[in-house]
C-alpha positions as CSV (number, residue, x, y, z in Angstrom):
1,M,-28.1,18.0,23.9
2,R,-30.7,15.7,22.8
3,I,-32.5,16.4,19.6
4,K,-36.1,15.5,19.4
5,P,-37.6,14.1,16.7
6,N,-39.4,16.2,14.1
7,P,-43.2,14.4,14.3
8,K,-44.3,15.8,11.0
9,S,-41.0,13.8,9.8
10,Q,-42.8,10.5,11.8
11,K,-46.5,11.0,11.1
12,P,-48.0,7.8,9.5
13,S,-49.6,7.8,5.8
14,F,-52.2,6.0,3.7
15,V,-50.3,5.3,0.6
16,P,-46.5,3.7,1.0
17,R,-43.8,5.7,0.8
18,S,-42.4,4.1,-2.6
19,I,-45.6,4.5,-4.0
20,L,-44.9,8.0,-3.1
21,Q,-41.0,7.7,-4.6
22,T,-42.8,6.4,-7.9
23,L,-45.2,9.0,-8.5
24,E,-42.7,11.2,-7.4
25,K,-40.4,9.9,-10.4
26,L,-42.5,9.5,-12.5
27,K,-43.8,12.9,-12.6
28,Q,-40.8,14.5,-13.3
29,A,-40.2,12.5,-16.1
30,L,-43.3,13.4,-17.7
31,E,-42.5,17.4,-17.0
32,P,-41.9,19.6,-20.5
33,N,-38.0,20.1,-19.2
34,A,-36.9,17.2,-17.9
35,E,-34.7,15.7,-21.3
36,H,-33.0,19.1,-20.6
37,K,-32.4,18.2,-16.6
38,V,-31.3,14.7,-17.5
39,V,-28.8,16.2,-19.8
40,E,-27.7,19.1,-17.0
41,E,-27.2,16.6,-14.8
42,F,-25.2,14.2,-16.8
43,R,-23.2,17.5,-17.4
44,A,-22.0,17.9,-14.0
45,S,-22.1,15.0,-13.3
46,R,-19.1,14.8,-16.1
47,Q,-17.6,17.6,-14.7
48,R,-17.8,15.8,-11.1
49,T,-16.2,13.1,-12.3
50,I,-13.0,14.9,-14.9
51,S,-12.5,17.0,-11.5
52,S,-12.2,14.4,-9.1
53,L,-10.1,12.4,-11.1
54,R,-7.9,15.3,-12.5
55,Y,-7.1,16.2,-8.0
56,L,-6.4,12.4,-7.5
57,V,-3.8,12.6,-10.6
58,I,-1.9,15.3,-8.7
59,L,-2.9,14.2,-5.2
60,F,-0.5,11.2,-6.8
61,I,2.1,13.6,-8.8
62,V,3.1,16.0,-6.7
63,P,4.2,14.0,-4.2
64,L,5.9,12.0,-6.3
65,L,7.7,14.8,-7.8
66,V,8.4,16.2,-4.8
67,N,9.9,13.2,-3.6
68,I,12.3,12.6,-6.4
69,L,13.0,16.9,-7.6
70,F,14.6,16.8,-3.9
71,K,15.6,14.0,-2.7
72,T,17.4,13.2,-6.6
73,F,18.5,17.7,-6.0
74,I,19.6,18.6,-3.2
75,I,19.5,16.4,-0.4
76,Q,21.3,13.4,-1.7
77,P,24.2,15.4,-2.4
78,W,23.9,17.6,0.5
79,I,23.8,14.2,2.7
80,D,26.6,13.0,0.8
81,K,28.9,15.8,0.5
82,Y,28.2,15.5,4.7
83,W,29.2,11.8,4.5
84,S,32.2,12.5,2.1
85,Q,34.1,13.7,5.6
86,E,33.3,10.7,7.5
87,P,35.4,8.4,5.7
88,S,34.8,6.1,8.9
89,E,30.8,6.0,8.3
90,I,29.4,3.3,6.3
91,F,27.1,1.1,8.0
92,L,23.9,2.9,9.2
93,N,23.0,0.2,11.9
94,S,23.8,-3.6,12.3
95,S,22.3,-5.3,9.6
96,Q,24.0,-3.6,7.7
97,E,27.2,-4.6,8.7
98,E,26.1,-8.2,9.5
99,R,24.5,-8.5,5.1
100,A,28.0,-7.0,3.5
101,L,29.5,-9.4,6.1
102,T,27.4,-12.8,5.1
103,E,28.5,-11.0,1.2
104,L,32.0,-11.0,1.6
105,K,32.3,-14.6,3.8
106,I,29.8,-15.9,0.2
107,F,32.5,-14.5,-1.6
108,E,35.5,-16.2,-0.2
109,R,33.7,-19.2,-0.1
110,K,32.9,-19.1,-3.3
111,I,36.5,-18.9,-4.7
112,K,38.1,-21.2,-2.8
113,F,34.6,-23.8,-4.0
114,E,35.5,-23.0,-7.2
115,V,38.9,-24.0,-7.5
116,L,38.4,-27.2,-6.0
117,L,35.7,-27.4,-8.9
118,E,39.3,-26.5,-10.7
119,K,36.3,-24.3,-12.8
120,A,39.3,-21.9,-11.5
121,P,42.9,-22.1,-11.7
122,E,44.4,-22.0,-8.2
123,L,45.0,-19.2,-6.3
124,S,48.0,-18.6,-4.0
125,S,46.7,-17.2,-1.2
126,N,47.4,-13.4,-1.6
127,I,45.9,-13.1,-4.4
128,V,42.7,-14.6,-3.0
129,E,43.2,-12.3,0.0
130,Q,44.1,-9.6,-2.3
131,R,40.5,-10.7,-4.6
132,V,38.6,-10.7,-0.5
133,K,40.1,-7.3,0.0
134,D,38.6,-5.7,-3.2
135,Q,35.2,-7.3,-2.9
136,A,35.6,-5.7,0.7
137,I,36.2,-2.2,-0.7
138,A,33.2,-3.0,-3.1
139,L,30.7,-3.7,-0.5
140,S,32.1,-0.5,1.6
141,Q,31.2,1.9,-0.9
142,K,28.0,-0.5,-2.0
143,Y,26.5,-0.1,2.0
144,K,27.6,3.4,1.9
145,T,25.4,4.5,-1.3
146,E,22.8,2.5,0.4
147,S,22.8,4.3,4.0
148,I,23.2,7.2,1.8
149,D,20.4,7.0,0.1
150,A,18.3,5.4,3.5
151,V,18.7,9.1,5.1
152,A,17.2,11.1,2.0
153,N,14.2,8.6,1.6
154,V,13.4,10.2,5.6
155,F,13.8,13.1,4.5
156,A,12.2,12.7,1.2
157,D,9.4,10.9,2.4
158,I,8.9,13.8,4.7
159,L,8.5,16.3,2.3
160,S,6.2,14.3,0.2
161,L,3.8,14.0,3.1
162,L,4.0,17.6,3.7
163,S,3.2,18.6,0.3
164,F,0.3,15.8,0.5
165,I,-1.1,17.2,3.6
166,I,-0.7,21.1,2.3
167,L,-2.7,20.4,-0.6
168,C,-5.4,18.1,1.4
169,V,-5.6,21.7,3.2
170,F,-5.9,23.5,0.7
171,G,-7.7,21.8,-1.6
172,K,-11.1,21.0,0.6
173,Q,-13.5,21.4,-2.2
174,Q,-11.9,19.2,-4.2
175,L,-11.9,16.4,-2.1
176,T,-15.4,17.1,-1.3
177,T,-15.8,16.8,-5.1
178,I,-14.1,13.2,-4.6
179,Q,-16.0,12.3,-1.5
180,F,-19.5,12.4,-3.8
181,F,-17.6,11.0,-6.4
182,S,-16.7,7.6,-5.3
183,A,-20.3,7.8,-3.0
184,D,-21.8,7.4,-5.7
185,L,-19.2,4.8,-7.4
186,I,-19.7,3.0,-4.9
187,Y,-23.5,3.2,-4.6
188,G,-23.6,2.5,-8.6
189,L,-21.8,-0.8,-8.1
190,S,-23.9,-4.3,-7.9
191,D,-24.7,-6.2,-4.5
192,S,-22.4,-8.9,-5.6
193,A,-19.2,-6.4,-7.2
194,K,-19.5,-4.5,-3.6
195,A,-19.7,-8.6,-1.8
196,F,-16.2,-9.5,-4.5
197,F,-14.4,-5.7,-2.9
198,I,-14.8,-6.6,0.7
199,I,-13.8,-10.0,0.0
200,L,-11.1,-8.3,-2.2
201,A,-10.0,-6.2,0.4
202,T,-9.7,-8.5,3.4
203,D,-8.3,-11.5,1.6
204,I,-5.3,-8.7,0.6
205,F,-4.5,-7.3,4.0
206,V,-6.2,-9.0,6.8
207,G,-7.4,-12.9,5.5
208,Y,-5.7,-15.8,7.0
209,H,-5.8,-18.9,4.4
210,S,-2.8,-20.9,4.8
211,T,0.7,-21.5,2.5
212,Y,1.5,-24.4,3.4
213,G,-0.6,-26.8,0.3
214,W,0.7,-23.9,-2.2
215,E,4.7,-24.6,-0.7
216,I,4.0,-28.5,-1.3
217,I,2.3,-27.9,-4.8
218,L,4.8,-26.0,-5.5
219,E,8.0,-28.2,-4.2
220,N,10.3,-24.9,-3.4
221,T,10.2,-23.4,-6.6
222,F,10.8,-19.2,-7.7
223,F,7.5,-19.0,-7.7
224,I,6.5,-19.5,-4.1
225,I,6.3,-16.3,-2.5
226,L,4.5,-14.7,-5.7
227,A,2.4,-17.5,-6.4
228,T,0.8,-17.7,-2.6
229,D,0.6,-13.0,-2.6
230,I,-1.2,-13.6,-5.8
231,F,-3.9,-16.2,-5.0
232,V,-3.8,-16.4,-0.8
233,G,-2.4,-12.7,0.0
234,Y,-0.2,-10.5,1.9
235,H,-1.3,-11.6,4.9
236,S,1.0,-14.7,4.5
237,T,3.6,-13.9,6.6
238,Y,5.9,-14.1,3.5
239,G,4.0,-11.1,2.1
240,W,4.3,-9.2,5.8
241,E,8.0,-9.9,5.8
242,I,9.2,-8.7,2.2
243,I,6.9,-5.8,2.8
244,L,8.3,-4.7,6.9
245,E,11.9,-5.9,5.6
246,N,11.6,-3.2,2.2
247,T,10.1,-0.6,4.7
248,S,13.5,-1.2,6.6
249,K,16.0,-1.0,4.3
250,H,14.2,2.7,2.5
251,F,14.6,4.0,5.8
252,G,17.9,2.9,7.0
253,L,16.5,0.4,10.2
254,P,17.6,-2.3,11.9
255,E,15.9,-6.0,10.7
256,N,14.1,-7.0,13.7
257,K,12.6,-9.5,13.2
258,S,11.3,-10.2,16.5
259,L,9.1,-7.4,15.6
260,I,8.4,-7.9,12.4
261,L,6.7,-11.5,13.9
262,L,5.2,-9.8,16.6
263,F,3.6,-7.0,13.8
264,I,2.2,-10.4,11.4
265,A,0.5,-11.9,14.6
266,T,-1.2,-8.6,16.3
267,V,-1.4,-5.7,13.5
268,P,-3.8,-7.9,11.3
269,V,-5.5,-9.2,14.1
270,V,-7.0,-5.8,14.5
271,M,-6.7,-4.8,11.3
272,D,-9.4,-7.9,10.7
273,T,-11.4,-6.9,14.0
274,I,-11.8,-3.2,12.7
275,F,-12.5,-4.9,9.1
276,K,-15.5,-6.4,10.1
277,Y,-17.0,-4.1,12.7
278,W,-16.7,-1.2,9.7
279,I,-18.9,-4.3,8.0
280,F,-21.0,-5.1,10.8
281,R,-21.5,-1.2,12.1
282,Y,-22.1,1.0,8.8
283,V,-21.9,-1.3,5.2
284,N,-24.7,-3.2,6.7
285,R,-26.7,-0.2,7.2
286,S,-26.1,1.8,4.2
287,F,-25.9,-1.6,2.1
288,P,-28.0,-5.1,3.8
289,S,-28.0,-7.0,0.7
290,A,-24.3,-6.4,-0.4
291,V,-23.0,-8.1,3.7
292,A,-25.6,-10.9,2.7
293,T,-23.3,-11.6,-1.1
294,Y,-20.3,-11.2,1.2
295,H,-21.7,-13.8,3.4
296,N,-22.3,-16.3,0.7
297,M,-19.9,-15.8,-1.3
298,N,-17.7,-16.5,2.2
299,E,-18.9,-19.4,2.5
């Protein structure tokens, strides 16, 4: 059903609307209780700010505490008890097994290399075999603990998500206050500040600057990944690979390089398209001068 526009709202006026708004503000400022109204508005704004910040802290702290407490005292001990009944169960996936074999091979080669460099005494084959066996036992315990931790992370994160959803469902009034607080905060920023945060968001998540120049300058130093991620954002393949690989380890998922590269090749592009559409559709309508500043800063 189409809503007809109100003809009164479209009625032309002989006096410009900006002048009428200025006169209205002047009238409000000259009222006898204008100072009292300003103080009351300031107190209400301060109360909204305090309430918003308090609830934001609750939204962050409560799911975090649920995750830590349930994982430490309930989930992990229960999984550890169950896992101990299956001594043969060590690895959750083939990626863990490959990493363990790689570490074991490196350990064995390191022993032989130190002997060849005369940094260690000559060892018999039995001693070398025993050391490799001890290392294999240590690695099995390490990856068994990693597997238990990954399974516990799944259940703990689900509980954290549920606690967050419950807080959002039962705190609709507080969320509305946060929404108004965020709107006031955004509208209070200058056009340059709005453009700066837009550029910062696009560069961190969906930018496409090259990292090769930084690699050539730094020449394979330890800080290549750190510098490229700081100066050209997580849109680089290094940053996305670190995030996705750590996420896979966190949940005990197999590390699939092809899937990671496919994600990097598609998801940032989709994010960039959505972000540009958002700027064109909404930001350009609400903050046209900020969008103009954004384009000038980007050039």
